[in-house]
N, C-alpha and C positions, 0 to 999 in steps of 0.2 A: 839174423832173421828170426821171426816168431811164427810158429804154427798156431792158429787159433781155431777153435771149435765152437759151433753154435747149434744147440738143440733145445732151446727153451720152450718150443711149442711144436709146430708141425713142419718146420723147414730144417732139413739136414744140410749143414754147410761147413766147409773148411777153407781157410785162407792161409797164405804165406805172405807176410809183410816184412819188408826190409827195414831195419831199425834206423839206419843213418838218414835216409831220405824219405821214409814213410811210403816207399813205392810198393804197390800191390803187385806181387809177382805171380800169384796164383789165387784164383777164387772160383769156387764151384758151389752151387746150391741145388739141391733136389727137393722140389715141392711135393707135398702129400695131398694137395687140394683134390685131386681126382678121387683118391681113396676115401677122404672124409666127406666129400660131396654127397655120397650115398646116404649119409646119416644126417645131413643138414648142419654139420658143425664138427669141430674137432673131438675125436674120441681119444682121450689120453692114452689108454692102454694100447690102442692100435698105433698111435703115433710113436710110442716107445718101441714097439716091435719093428716098425719100419725104420726107425733110427738105427737099430741094431743091425739091420741089413745094409742100409745105404751109407752110413758113415764109414765103415771099413772099405767100401768100394771107392769112395772119394779119397780116402787116406792113401790107398794104393797108388794114386796118381801123383802123390807128393813125395814119394820116396827119394827122388833125386835131390831133394833139398835137405834131407836129414842131416848130412854131414856139416851143414852150415847153420843149423838151428842153434839159437842161444836160449830159448825158453819155449814152454808150451802154455798157451792161454786157453781158457775155456769159460763159457758162461755158466755161472753157478747160482745166479739169482737175478731177478725173480723169474718165475715161470712155472710150468707144470713139473712137479717133483719127479714123476716117473720118466719124463723125457730128459730133464736135466741130468738125471743119473747116468743116462747113456753117454752123454758127452763128457761128464766128469770122470766116469770110469775109463773111457778111452784116454783122456788126458793124463790120468794117474799112471796108466800102463805105459804110455809113451815117456813120461817123466822118469820112471824106473828103468825102462829098457835103454833109453838114450842118455840117462844121467843128466837130465836138464831140470832147471827150476820151474816151478809152477806159478801161474798168474791167474787168480780167480777174478773174473770180470763181471761187473754188474750190467745186466742187459739194458737197463735204462740209460746208463752212462754210455753204453755202446751206441745207442740210438743218437745221443747227442753228438758223438764223434763221427756219425755218418755224414755230418756236414763237412768234415775235414779229411776225408779219405784222400791220401796222397798230397795233403796240404798241411801247413802249419796251423795249429789251433789258435783261435782268437777269442779270448775271454777277457772281461766279463761279457755275458750275453744273456738275454732272456729267451726262453725256449718254450714253444708249445709242443707237447708230445701227444699225438693222437694216433691211437692204434686200436686193435681189437680188444686189448686188455686195459688200456690206460687212456685217460684224458687228464693231463696235468699242465699247469702253467708254472714254469720254473724260472728262478733267477740263478744262473750259473756263474759264480765268481771264479771258481776253479772246479775241477772234477772232484775235489775233496770238500768243497764248500758249495752246496746246492740248497737253495731255499725254495720250499714248496709254497707257491702263492695261491694256488687253487687246484682242486681235484674234483672228480665226479662223486656224486652222492649215491649213484647206482650204476646204470649202464655206461659204458664208454661210448665215445663218438663212433668209433669203428664198429663196435658191437651192435649199435643201434641200426647201422646200415645192414648188417648181416641178418638181424632179427626181422627187420622190415622186408628184406629180400625173401626170407623164409615165408612170411605171411603172404607175399605176392606169388609164391611158387617159383621163385628164381633160384638158379643154382648157387651153391656155396663155393667160394666166398662171393658176396653180392655187391661189395662196394663199387667196383668198377662197372658192373652191369647197371646198377642204379644210376650211376653218373652218366652212362651212355644213353639210357632211356630219358633221363632228365633233359638232355640236350634237345630232345624233340617234344618236350612237354611245356605246358603252361604253368609256370611256377606260382601263379596267383589264383589258380582255379580253386584250390582247397585252402581255406584260411585257417591252417593249423596255428595254435597258440604257441608263442615262444615261451619255453619253460622258465620258471622262477622269476617272472616279471613282477610278481607281487611281493617278493621278499624284501627284507630291510635293505636299505642302501649300503649298509656295511657288510652284508653277506656276499662272499665271493666264492661261488661253487658252481659246478655243472650238474645237470640232471637230464637224462634222456628217457626215463621210464614213462613219464607222462606223454611225451610226444609219440613214443612208440604205441601207446594205448590209443591215442587219437587216430593214428594211421590205421590201427586194427579196426576201430569202429567205422572208419571211412570205407575200408575194404569190405566189411560185412554189410554195409548199406547198399553195395552194388552186387546184384546177383551174378551177373556175368560181366567181367571186366573186358572191355574192348581195348585194343592196343593204345589208342589215344588216351583213354582214362588211366591206363597203366603208366604211360609216360607222364601224365599230369600229376599223378600221385607221387611218382618219383621226384619230379621237379619241385613240387610243393614241399615234400618232406626234406629234400636236400637244402632248399632255401632256408627253411626254419631251423634245421639242425645247425647250419653254418651261422645263421643270424644269432642263435643262442650263444655260440662260441664268441662271435664278434662283440655281442653286447657285453659279455662279462670281461672280455679283454679290454674293451674301451673303458669300462668302469675301473679296471685295475690300473690303467695308465692315465686316468683323468688328472691325477696330480703327480704320478710317478713318471720320471723321465725314462725314455728308452732310446737307445742309439743303434743297437744291434739286436735283431730279433730273428730267431730261427724256428722252423717248423720241421718236426721229425716224426717218424713212425709210419706204419703202413698206410694209414689214412691220409698222410700228408701228400700222397700222390694225387689226391683229388684236386683237379685244376680249378674248379669253382672256388674251393677254399683258398687255394693259392692266390687267386685273383682278388678275393676280399682282403686277405692279409697284405697283399701288395698295396692296395689302396690305403689301408690303415697305416702302413709304414710310411708311405708317401706323405700322408697327412701329418705324421710326426717327424718327418725328415730323418727317418731311421732306415737302415739297410736291412733288407730281408734276405735271409740265408735259407736255401733249400737244398736237400740232398738230391743227387741224381736219382732218377726213377728206379734204377736197378738196386739202389741201396736204401730205399724207403722201408721195405718190409724186412723181416728178420734176416740177417746174413752174417757170415763170419768176417767179412771185410771190415765192418764197423767194430767188431770185437777185437780184431787185430790192430786197428788204429788206436783204440783205447788201450790195448795191451802195450803198445809202444810207450805211451805216457807212463804207465805203471812200471814198465821195465826200467826206464830212465830214472825213475824216482826210487827204484829198489823196493817196490811194494810186492814182494813175493809171499807165497803162502806155503807152509809145510804141508806135505801130502796128507798127514793125519788131520790137519785142520781145515782142509778143503771140503766143505760140505754144501749140499744143495739146500736152497731155501725158496719157498714158493713166493714169499714177499720180502721186501727190504726197505721198510720205512725209515731205518736208521741212517740212510744216506742223506736225509734232509736235516737241516738245522733250523 
């Protein structure tokens, strides 16, 4: 068994994964949304302090598994440095006290593995990662060979939802709230422009700062937002935000073949996005892979699934070499 720890941002999570059959034996996550909602977004120092309290509480529930553990895995990149330190410090302490090897797990690879919790991994695959911190289109040959096809030039897909939500006075995090309002809105009432339409045909990148500014100006043009206008803004924004993703994805696969396509990350829980990706995959006769809703956002179960692959390949790290990194561009080739 492997004990895995996730603390890359504002979710404290620990899991126990059996190595032989990838069975998830224990998984618990404590969200900090309520605490950070007071400030309209994640406060790194507050998140770190909360991890210091909640991670030991979750760990206490896993003690019955200690005698059967073979390794300790922990997210060490990318993420908020001050929060990553909390998880890595716990992992190092467990490694020393239990005499177990360490596995340093890349958070982005963990999200990719969220598609295969309690299942065998199937690569090669193309993956769209959409979260509060990342918007990336990837070709995953193996977990050691990942090609970055496109990334965002500024805001991420998930971040744009949170920022628009803040403009509208909605609670943090706003992604699911905007999606729910959008269901009751007219998605064509506000004709927001799809970003980067005027760029060269060879350019493949995402951008959400311009769309975010369009929404801001729209909100400012209405002195008092009635509920229907709120719903219409949410629906129009969501339509264009997803249309931008799909426009770039379709450009990427105009001549490139795709057979297996996955979508991961917290924002992959958006059902409107999933519907558009499903239609795209059907048009390409490709299979769409999605993670279970409970594993879309940051969690230790995905870190544990990734750790099983690392353990079986013997990719361990010495305690002195396990360091936190806020970014990790070197995973791409």
